[in-house]
Residue frames relative to the residue before (quaternion, step in Angstrom):
aa qw qx qy qz dx dy dz
M 1.0000 0.0000 0.0000 0.0000 0.00 0.00 0.00
E 0.6634 0.4995 -0.3052 0.4662 3.57 0.94 -0.91
E 0.6364 0.5218 -0.3317 0.4612 3.59 1.05 -0.79
F 0.6337 0.5334 -0.3274 0.4547 3.58 1.03 -0.80
I 0.6608 0.5003 -0.3035 0.4702 3.58 0.93 -0.94
L 0.6421 0.5208 -0.3212 0.4618 3.59 1.00 -0.86
H 0.6577 0.5063 -0.3068 0.4658 3.58 0.96 -0.90
L 0.6460 0.5232 -0.3127 0.4596 3.57 1.01 -0.84
N 0.6458 0.5179 -0.3157 0.4637 3.59 1.00 -0.84
I 0.6352 0.5258 -0.3266 0.4619 3.58 1.02 -0.83
E 0.6389 0.5247 -0.3230 0.4605 3.59 1.01 -0.83
M 0.6677 0.5038 -0.3014 0.4576 3.56 0.92 -0.90
I 0.6430 0.5183 -0.3189 0.4651 3.58 0.98 -0.87
Y 0.6536 0.5115 -0.3092 0.4643 3.58 0.97 -0.88
F 0.6494 0.5336 -0.3025 0.4495 3.56 0.94 -0.98
I 0.6850 0.4781 -0.2795 0.4733 3.57 0.87 -0.98
T 0.6478 0.5341 -0.3194 0.4394 3.59 0.97 -0.88
I 0.6629 0.4970 -0.3040 0.4703 3.58 0.89 -0.94
G 0.6523 0.5233 -0.3134 0.4500 3.57 0.95 -0.88
L 0.6651 0.4996 -0.3012 0.4663 3.57 0.95 -0.89
L 0.6432 0.5252 -0.3256 0.4522 3.58 0.98 -0.83
L 0.6613 0.4957 -0.3117 0.4689 3.59 0.96 -0.82
L 0.6557 0.5050 -0.3092 0.4685 3.58 0.99 -0.82
L 0.6525 0.5070 -0.3141 0.4674 3.57 0.98 -0.82
S 0.6342 0.5266 -0.3311 0.4591 3.57 1.04 -0.78
Y 0.6564 0.5007 -0.3054 0.4745 3.57 0.96 -0.88
S 0.6597 0.5093 -0.3051 0.4608 3.58 0.95 -0.91
F 0.6370 0.5377 -0.3248 0.4468 3.58 1.02 -0.84
I 0.6809 0.4794 -0.2874 0.4733 3.57 0.93 -0.93
A 0.6695 0.5192 -0.3029 0.4365 3.58 0.97 -0.91
K 0.7551 0.3972 -0.2091 0.4778 3.57 0.97 -0.87
S 0.4909 0.6866 -0.4355 0.3129 3.57 1.21 -0.27
G 0.6208 0.5697 -0.3432 0.4150 3.58 1.14 -0.58
Y 0.6680 0.5011 -0.3034 0.4590 3.60 1.23 -0.34
D 0.6310 0.4970 -0.3298 0.4960 3.59 1.25 -0.09
E 0.4564 -0.7233 0.4429 0.2692 3.59 -0.59 1.14
R 0.6588 0.5048 -0.3254 0.4531 3.58 0.95 -0.78
R 0.6927 0.4642 -0.2865 0.4718 3.56 0.98 -0.80
K 0.5311 0.6132 -0.4152 0.4117 3.58 1.17 -0.43
R 0.6935 0.4605 -0.2721 0.4826 3.54 0.88 -0.96
R 0.6748 0.5300 -0.2984 0.4180 3.54 1.00 -0.86
F 0.7995 0.3113 -0.1464 0.4923 3.60 0.88 -0.87
R 0.4593 -0.6930 0.4520 0.3231 3.60 1.23 0.30
V 0.2424 -0.8606 0.4286 0.1301 3.47 0.50 1.33
Q 0.6481 0.5320 -0.3460 0.4210 3.60 0.90 -0.77
S 0.6491 0.5017 -0.3135 0.4782 3.57 0.98 -0.80
L 0.6412 0.5284 -0.3173 0.4572 3.54 1.05 -0.82
Y 0.6461 0.5152 -0.3213 0.4624 3.57 0.94 -0.85
R 0.6525 0.5092 -0.3215 0.4600 3.57 0.94 -0.86
Y 0.6497 0.5139 -0.3157 0.4627 3.56 1.01 -0.82
Q 0.6498 0.5125 -0.3173 0.4631 3.58 0.97 -0.85
D 0.6533 0.5042 -0.3186 0.4665 3.58 0.95 -0.83
K 0.6381 0.5276 -0.3268 0.4557 3.56 1.03 -0.78
V 0.6511 0.5049 -0.3107 0.4739 3.58 1.00 -0.85
R 0.6516 0.5137 -0.3191 0.4579 3.59 0.94 -0.89
N 0.6534 0.5166 -0.3197 0.4516 3.58 0.95 -0.84
R 0.6589 0.4963 -0.3118 0.4716 3.56 1.05 -0.74
M 0.6843 0.4740 -0.2804 0.4779 3.57 1.03 -0.77
H 0.6351 0.5565 -0.3347 0.4183 3.58 1.10 -0.67
K 0.0517 0.7640 -0.6411 0.0500 3.52 -1.08 0.85
K 0.3833 -0.7643 0.4735 0.2115 3.55 -0.33 1.28
E 0.5965 0.5801 -0.3599 0.4220 3.57 1.05 -0.73
Y 0.6713 0.4867 -0.2939 0.4754 3.59 0.98 -0.86
D 0.6409 0.5288 -0.3296 0.4482 3.60 0.95 -0.85
D 0.6590 0.4951 -0.3048 0.4771 3.58 0.93 -0.89
Y 0.6425 0.5299 -0.3156 0.4547 3.56 1.02 -0.82
F 0.6651 0.5019 -0.3044 0.4615 3.60 0.92 -0.90
R 0.6914 0.4789 -0.2923 0.4551 3.59 0.86 -0.94
S 0.6795 0.5016 -0.3039 0.4408 3.59 0.90 -0.87
N 0.7200 0.4153 -0.2450 0.4990 3.58 1.19 -0.46
G 0.5895 -0.6551 0.3395 0.3288 3.57 1.24 0.36
L 0.3749 0.7129 -0.5136 0.2958 3.61 1.13 0.45
P 0.6271 -0.5597 0.3723 0.3935 3.63 -1.10 0.61
A 0.6002 -0.5909 0.4081 0.3524 3.57 -1.14 0.66
F 0.5472 0.6248 -0.3911 0.3965 3.59 1.23 -0.45
I 0.6720 0.4695 -0.2947 0.4911 3.59 1.11 -0.66
T 0.0602 0.7898 -0.6024 0.0984 3.55 -0.38 1.28
S 0.6610 -0.5063 0.3624 0.4188 3.56 -1.24 0.30
E 0.6165 0.5507 -0.3531 0.4382 3.62 1.06 -0.70
R 0.6963 0.4535 -0.2764 0.4828 3.59 0.84 -0.96
F 0.6360 0.5465 -0.3262 0.4364 3.55 0.99 -0.85
N 0.7071 0.4411 -0.2621 0.4865 3.59 0.86 -0.96
T 0.5795 0.5683 -0.3774 0.4458 3.60 1.15 -0.54
V 0.6483 0.5038 -0.3155 0.4758 3.58 0.97 -0.84
R 0.6459 0.5221 -0.3262 0.4514 3.59 0.94 -0.84
F 0.7035 0.4472 -0.2702 0.4818 3.59 0.88 -0.92
L 0.5524 0.5885 -0.3934 0.4402 3.58 1.20 -0.41
F 0.6581 0.4862 -0.3030 0.4886 3.58 0.93 -0.88
L 0.6547 0.5082 -0.3119 0.4647 3.57 0.97 -0.84
G 0.6427 0.5247 -0.3187 0.4583 3.60 1.02 -0.78
I 0.6329 0.5198 -0.3295 0.4698 3.58 0.99 -0.81
L 0.6433 0.5257 -0.3218 0.4541 3.58 0.99 -0.85
I 0.6771 0.4934 -0.2988 0.4569 3.60 0.85 -0.96
I 0.6557 0.5070 -0.3144 0.4628 3.60 0.92 -0.89
T 0.6519 0.5211 -0.3159 0.4513 3.57 0.95 -0.86
V 0.6755 0.4904 -0.2982 0.4629 3.58 0.86 -0.96
L 0.6588 0.5008 -0.3134 0.4658 3.61 0.92 -0.85
F 0.6416 0.5234 -0.3230 0.4583 3.58 0.97 -0.83
E 0.6684 0.4939 -0.3033 0.4662 3.58 0.93 -0.86
M 0.6641 0.4988 -0.3103 0.4625 3.60 1.01 -0.77
L 0.6846 0.4960 -0.2937 0.4460 3.59 0.94 -0.85
F 0.8003 0.2945 -0.1335 0.5050 3.57 0.89 -0.93
N 0.3889 -0.7624 0.4536 0.2486 3.57 1.32 0.24
T 0.5112 0.6116 -0.4322 0.4217 3.55 0.84 1.02
S 0.3518 -0.7212 0.5568 0.2147 3.56 -1.29 0.21
L 0.1286 -0.8171 0.5607 0.0370 3.56 -0.38 1.25
M 0.7953 0.1025 -0.0365 0.5964 3.57 1.08 -0.71
S 0.5275 -0.6218 0.4732 0.3334 3.55 -1.12 0.65
M 0.6497 -0.5284 0.3751 0.3975 3.55 -1.24 0.45
T 0.6109 0.5595 -0.3484 0.4386 3.58 1.07 -0.74
N 0.6770 0.4884 -0.2901 0.4680 3.57 0.92 -0.93
L 0.6293 0.5304 -0.3353 0.4585 3.58 1.06 -0.72
V 0.6482 0.5099 -0.3147 0.4700 3.57 1.00 -0.84
V 0.6453 0.5142 -0.3159 0.4684 3.59 0.97 -0.88
L 0.6602 0.5165 -0.3019 0.4542 3.57 0.95 -0.94
G 0.6952 0.4770 -0.2737 0.4628 3.56 0.99 -0.84
S 0.6709 0.5064 -0.3000 0.4511 3.57 1.14 -0.58
I 0.5170 0.6681 -0.4148 0.3382 3.62 1.18 -0.44
P 0.6703 0.4844 -0.3361 0.4506 3.70 0.78 -0.83
V 0.6543 0.5015 -0.3152 0.4700 3.59 1.08 -0.69
L 0.6804 0.4972 -0.2874 0.4552 3.57 0.95 -0.90
M 0.6501 0.5292 -0.3156 0.4446 3.60 1.20 -0.43
I 0.4552 0.6674 -0.4727 0.3519 3.61 1.22 -0.04
P 0.3532 -0.7788 0.4760 0.2054 3.64 -0.60 1.06
K 0.5263 0.5811 -0.4471 0.4306 3.56 0.70 1.11
K 0.6079 -0.5362 0.4228 0.4052 3.56 -1.22 0.43
P 0.6766 -0.2328 -0.6955 -0.0648 1.63 -2.04 1.52
S 0.1953 0.8162 -0.5225 0.1509 3.61 1.05 0.69
P 0.5363 -0.6224 0.4574 0.3402 3.64 -1.01 0.76
F 0.6061 0.5672 -0.3583 0.4273 3.59 1.08 -0.69
Y 0.6003 0.5703 -0.3514 0.4369 3.58 1.08 -0.72
Y 0.7072 0.4460 -0.2651 0.4802 3.58 0.87 -0.94
L 0.5897 0.5509 -0.3673 0.4624 3.58 1.15 -0.54
V 0.6584 0.4940 -0.3016 0.4811 3.57 0.98 -0.85
K 0.6129 0.5505 -0.3490 0.4466 3.59 1.06 -0.69
M 0.6217 0.5269 -0.3403 0.4691 3.59 1.07 -0.71
V 0.6445 0.5031 -0.3130 0.4833 3.57 1.02 -0.84
Q 0.6387 0.5474 -0.3255 0.4319 3.58 1.01 -0.85
K 0.6413 0.5278 -0.3354 0.4446 3.60 0.95 -0.82
R 0.6590 0.4864 -0.3110 0.4821 3.56 0.96 -0.83
Y 0.6343 0.5362 -0.3199 0.4559 3.58 1.01 -0.84
N 0.6658 0.4947 -0.3012 0.4703 3.59 0.96 -0.84
R 0.6140 0.5376 -0.3541 0.4567 3.59 1.06 -0.66
E 0.6474 0.5105 -0.3179 0.4682 3.57 1.00 -0.82
K 0.6513 0.5060 -0.3186 0.4673 3.59 0.97 -0.81
N 0.6638 0.5040 -0.3079 0.4588 3.57 0.97 -0.83
N 0.6026 0.5474 -0.3577 0.4575 3.58 1.08 -0.65
E 0.6822 0.4707 -0.2899 0.4786 3.57 0.98 -0.82
I 0.6041 0.5362 -0.3621 0.4653 3.60 1.10 -0.60
Y 0.6359 0.5122 -0.3232 0.4784 3.58 1.03 -0.79
Q 0.6277 0.5185 -0.3267 0.4800 3.58 1.05 -0.77
F 0.6273 0.5395 -0.3279 0.4559 3.58 1.05 -0.78
Y 0.6026 0.5462 -0.3471 0.4669 3.59 1.03 -0.79
N 0.6869 0.4946 -0.2863 0.4490 3.57 0.83 -1.02
E 0.6609 0.5106 -0.3106 0.4538 3.57 0.96 -0.87
M 0.6618 0.4963 -0.3095 0.4689 3.58 0.93 -0.87
K 0.6444 0.5164 -0.3254 0.4606 3.58 0.97 -0.83
A 0.6489 0.5183 -0.3129 0.4609 3.59 0.99 -0.86
E 0.6253 0.5385 -0.3373 0.4531 3.60 1.03 -0.76
F 0.6999 0.4619 -0.2779 0.4685 3.58 0.84 -0.95
R 0.6729 0.5006 -0.3055 0.4509 3.59 1.01 -0.76
S 0.7292 0.4539 -0.2522 0.4458 3.60 0.88 -0.91
K 0.7844 0.3485 -0.1764 0.4818 3.60 0.95 -0.83
G 0.2795 -0.8021 0.4948 0.1833 3.57 1.22 -0.32
D 0.8451 -0.1005 0.0968 0.5161 3.56 -0.87 -0.98
K 0.6484 0.5299 -0.3182 0.4444 3.59 1.23 -0.35
V 0.3972 0.7283 -0.4795 0.2861 3.59 1.25 0.06
G 0.4543 -0.6921 0.4935 0.2666 3.56 -1.06 0.80
N 0.6246 -0.5176 0.3952 0.4309 3.56 -1.26 0.05
S 0.7123 -0.4860 0.2983 0.4091 3.57 -1.28 0.37
Y 0.5786 0.5920 -0.3816 0.4113 3.60 1.10 -0.61
H 0.7225 0.4306 -0.2542 0.4773 3.60 0.78 -1.01
I 0.6087 0.5459 -0.3578 0.4511 3.60 1.07 -0.65
I 0.6892 0.4730 -0.2810 0.4716 3.58 0.86 -0.98
M 0.5978 0.5614 -0.3615 0.4436 3.60 1.04 -0.70
G 0.6950 0.4686 -0.2722 0.4725 3.58 1.00 -0.81
L 0.7054 0.4706 -0.2631 0.4601 3.59 1.14 -0.59
L 0.4527 0.7395 -0.4269 0.2568 3.61 1.19 -0.43
P 0.6796 0.5130 -0.3326 0.4053 3.68 0.76 -0.87
Y 0.6704 0.5274 -0.2999 0.4272 3.60 1.18 -0.46
Y 0.6960 0.4411 -0.2711 0.4975 3.58 1.26 -0.06
K 0.2254 -0.7712 0.5833 0.1196 3.51 -1.20 0.61
Y 0.7784 0.3833 -0.1920 0.4585 3.57 0.71 -1.09
I 0.7525 0.3314 -0.2170 0.5261 3.61 1.03 -0.64
R 0.4229 0.7397 -0.4459 0.2742 3.57 1.26 -0.05
P 0.6464 0.5149 -0.3585 0.4342 3.68 0.81 -0.79
A 0.6571 0.5025 -0.3178 0.4634 3.60 0.98 -0.79
L 0.6481 0.5122 -0.3199 0.4641 3.58 0.99 -0.80
E 0.6464 0.5217 -0.3224 0.4539 3.59 0.99 -0.80
K 0.6551 0.5220 -0.3179 0.4442 3.59 1.01 -0.79
M 0.7222 0.4523 -0.2564 0.4562 3.58 1.03 -0.75
L 0.4723 0.7059 -0.4317 0.3038 3.62 1.21 -0.29
P 0.6526 0.5024 -0.3496 0.4466 3.68 0.83 -0.77
L 0.6483 0.5069 -0.3229 0.4674 3.59 1.06 -0.69
L 0.6378 0.5166 -0.3261 0.4690 3.59 1.03 -0.76
E 0.6293 0.5464 -0.3326 0.4415 3.56 1.03 -0.80
K 0.7131 0.4107 -0.2415 0.5143 3.57 1.13 -0.69
K 0.4604 -0.7144 0.4091 0.3321 3.58 1.39 0.20
R 0.4211 0.6498 -0.5047 0.3818 3.56 1.06 0.77
F 0.0866 -0.8791 0.4678 0.0289 3.53 0.68 1.23
E 0.6611 0.5184 -0.3245 0.4346 3.58 0.86 -0.90
E 0.6602 0.4949 -0.3054 0.4755 3.59 0.93 -0.88
A 0.6462 0.5446 -0.3222 0.4268 3.58 0.97 -0.88
W 0.7392 0.4083 -0.2442 0.4767 3.59 0.78 -0.96
T 0.5686 0.5450 -0.3872 0.4793 3.58 1.19 -0.35
L 0.6229 0.5267 -0.3241 0.4791 3.56 1.07 -0.78
F 0.6377 0.5261 -0.3219 0.4614 3.59 0.95 -0.87
K 0.6548 0.5201 -0.3064 0.4548 3.57 0.92 -0.94
D 0.6915 0.4783 -0.2813 0.4626 3.59 0.89 -0.92
E 0.6587 0.5174 -0.3137 0.4473 3.59 1.02 -0.76
I 0.7151 0.4276 -0.2550 0.4907 3.62 0.88 -0.91
N 0.0947 -0.8665 0.4845 0.0742 3.56 1.10 -0.79
T 0.5331 0.5429 -0.4737 0.4435 3.57 0.71 1.14
P 0.6264 -0.5381 0.3880 0.4092 3.63 -1.14 0.44
E 0.6326 0.5428 -0.3286 0.4441 3.57 1.06 -0.75
A 0.6424 0.5082 -0.3180 0.4774 3.59 1.04 -0.76
N 0.6203 0.5347 -0.3341 0.4666 3.57 1.07 -0.72
S 0.6458 0.5158 -0.3097 0.4702 3.57 1.01 -0.85
L 0.6549 0.5059 -0.3110 0.4674 3.59 0.95 -0.88
S 0.6236 0.5513 -0.3364 0.4406 3.57 1.01 -0.80
I 0.6669 0.4937 -0.2994 0.4710 3.58 0.93 -0.90
V 0.6513 0.5283 -0.3102 0.4476 3.57 0.96 -0.93
M 0.6970 0.4794 -0.2858 0.4503 3.58 0.83 -0.97
Q 0.6188 0.5206 -0.3530 0.4706 3.60 1.09 -0.57
E 0.6210 0.5181 -0.3389 0.4807 3.59 1.12 -0.64
I 0.6558 0.5337 -0.3086 0.4357 3.57 0.95 -0.93
E 0.6320 0.5597 -0.3376 0.4163 3.58 0.99 -0.82
S 0.7625 0.3601 -0.1925 0.5019 3.59 1.14 -0.57
T 0.6554 0.4767 -0.3231 0.4886 3.62 1.23 0.34
G 0.6255 -0.5357 0.4104 0.3916 3.54 -1.33 0.07
V 0.7097 -0.4724 0.3195 0.4136 3.53 -1.34 0.26
R 0.6744 0.5042 -0.3066 0.4439 3.59 0.85 -0.95
Q 0.6693 0.4872 -0.2959 0.4765 3.57 0.90 -0.92
A 0.6213 0.5498 -0.3405 0.4425 3.58 1.03 -0.77
G 0.6552 0.5119 -0.3118 0.4599 3.58 0.96 -0.86
E 0.6552 0.5065 -0.3116 0.4660 3.59 1.00 -0.81
I 0.6429 0.5180 -0.3211 0.4639 3.59 0.97 -0.83
L 0.6562 0.5171 -0.3101 0.4537 3.57 0.93 -0.90
E 0.6612 0.5038 -0.3105 0.4610 3.58 0.93 -0.86
Q 0.6503 0.5178 -0.3156 0.4575 3.58 0.94 -0.85
K 0.7037 0.4519 -0.2691 0.4777 3.59 0.85 -0.97
R 0.6017 0.5589 -0.3648 0.4388 3.59 1.09 -0.62
V 0.6485 0.5076 -0.3126 0.4733 3.58 0.99 -0.85
E 0.6487 0.5092 -0.3169 0.4684 3.59 0.95 -0.86
F 0.6662 0.5053 -0.2978 0.4607 3.55 0.96 -0.88
A 0.6302 0.5326 -0.3300 0.4586 3.59 1.03 -0.80
N 0.6520 0.5036 -0.3131 0.4725 3.60 0.98 -0.81
S 0.6378 0.5249 -0.3207 0.4634 3.57 1.03 -0.80
M 0.6558 0.5030 -0.3084 0.4709 3.59 0.96 -0.87
Y 0.6325 0.5340 -0.3296 0.4541 3.58 1.02 -0.79
N 0.6679 0.4916 -0.2973 0.4731 3.59 0.95 -0.88
N 0.6420 0.5153 -0.3220 0.4676 3.58 1.01 -0.78
Y 0.6500 0.5104 -0.3183 0.4645 3.57 1.01 -0.77
K 0.6189 0.5291 -0.3423 0.4689 3.59 1.05 -0.70
E 0.6458 0.5055 -0.3154 0.4774 3.58 1.00 -0.80
Y 0.6291 0.5334 -0.3286 0.4601 3.57 1.03 -0.78
L 0.6581 0.4972 -0.3097 0.4731 3.60 0.94 -0.86
Y 0.6391 0.5220 -0.3286 0.4595 3.58 1.02 -0.78
R 0.6581 0.4961 -0.3120 0.4727 3.61 0.93 -0.87
R 0.6468 0.5125 -0.3246 0.4622 3.57 0.98 -0.80
K 0.6286 0.5323 -0.3356 0.4571 3.58 1.03 -0.75
I 0.6418 0.5219 -0.3167 0.4641 3.57 1.02 -0.84
V 0.6563 0.5088 -0.3137 0.4604 3.59 0.96 -0.87
I 0.6621 0.4986 -0.3073 0.4676 3.60 0.91 -0.91
F 0.6496 0.5111 -0.3168 0.4653 3.58 0.97 -0.86
S 0.6497 0.5193 -0.3189 0.4546 3.60 0.97 -0.85
L 0.6587 0.4988 -0.3110 0.4696 3.59 0.95 -0.85
A 0.6553 0.5026 -0.3132 0.4689 3.58 0.97 -0.85
L 0.6484 0.5143 -0.3136 0.4656 3.58 1.01 -0.83
F 0.6399 0.5219 -0.3237 0.4619 3.57 0.98 -0.84
G 0.6607 0.5034 -0.3068 0.4647 3.59 0.94 -0.88
T 0.6444 0.5187 -0.3198 0.4620 3.57 1.01 -0.80
V 0.6491 0.5151 -0.3150 0.4627 3.58 0.95 -0.87
V 0.6388 0.5247 -0.3280 0.4572 3.60 0.99 -0.82
V 0.6571 0.5040 -0.3120 0.4657 3.60 0.93 -0.89
I 0.6642 0.4991 -0.3064 0.4646 3.59 0.92 -0.91
M 0.6520 0.5142 -0.3188 0.4571 3.59 0.96 -0.84
N 0.6109 0.5371 -0.3526 0.4626 3.59 1.06 -0.67
E 0.6625 0.4955 -0.3043 0.4722 3.57 0.95 -0.89
V 0.6498 0.5119 -0.3161 0.4645 3.58 0.97 -0.85
T 0.6444 0.5225 -0.3195 0.4578 3.58 1.00 -0.82
V 0.6454 0.5097 -0.3180 0.4718 3.57 0.96 -0.87
F 0.6602 0.5013 -0.3101 0.4655 3.59 0.92 -0.89
F 0.6475 0.5227 -0.3225 0.4512 3.58 0.96 -0.85
L 0.6625 0.4924 -0.3076 0.4733 3.60 0.94 -0.86
W 0.6372 0.5176 -0.3266 0.4684 3.59 1.03 -0.79
Y 0.6590 0.5073 -0.3026 0.4656 3.55 0.95 -0.93
K 0.6397 0.5294 -0.3225 0.4545 3.57 1.01 -0.81
D 0.6579 0.4997 -0.3060 0.4731 3.60 0.97 -0.85
V 0.6495 0.5180 -0.3203 0.4553 3.59 0.96 -0.86
M 0.6798 0.4812 -0.2958 0.4679 3.58 0.88 -0.91
S 0.6138 0.5392 -0.3497 0.4586 3.57 1.09 -0.65
V 0.6520 0.5007 -0.3091 0.4782 3.58 0.99 -0.85
V 0.6472 0.5201 -0.3190 0.4571 3.60 0.95 -0.86
N 0.6591 0.5037 -0.3101 0.4645 3.58 0.95 -0.84
N 0.6456 0.5136 -0.3225 0.4641 3.58 1.01 -0.76
L 0.6505 0.5042 -0.3163 0.4719 3.59 1.02 -0.77
G 0.6454 0.5338 -0.3204 0.4425 3.56 1.05 -0.76
Q 0.6532 0.5022 -0.3128 0.4725 3.57 1.15 -0.57
């Protein structure tokens, strides 16, 4: 047991050391262009061209669009994402080459397989685990956007109810509401120039495409109707759609609670099964030892 723990610790130390060395090497190359002495030493123009070439190879617009549309932090870019994937692949290659050259075993075959499978499992496509992890983030992100859309309904309704015929156009209303939003704010900012030019249909179509949820599509249709109706009718339409939207959010929240209950129950059931299996295994081993002793006595 002690030898196993010692071997495991050595593997972890090796893994961490190789990873740090690769990261330090990348950091050294990336930052060398900012040091005047190193600029002259490494031929800065060649270095810049090499860095741009590496970035272009690591960059994948499809991944960037996927990350942004699913609400992942701006820090996660395709370049950084692919760098991490190739980092794991580089550690695997270095480890295998080292073992082949020096005829030694630094990592078990299981760990090598796990290390090699990580870059594949990180591909954001079905049936990769990373894909489903991002989907979980997306659901939460969409809930936040829908909460702000519901808030937008309330704010617009309050504007029409409180100011009546003196209510401003949608451009000035949205300009005043922008500071109160976080998740739908980028889409609202993009559509403001179109609203200013009174290109309402294009503006709300842009909003619908940027948010990309059924609720955003519903709001887009409602706001296009409001732009072509009177103040009183607009207030009635907003109130009607707000009630429908509130009911939809309530039903979605009930489904979310039900799914969460299923997940919690599954985890609890899995833990219970593991505990029971441990007890059964202990009993089986005890029974096996007892029967072995009985058989030896019988002989």
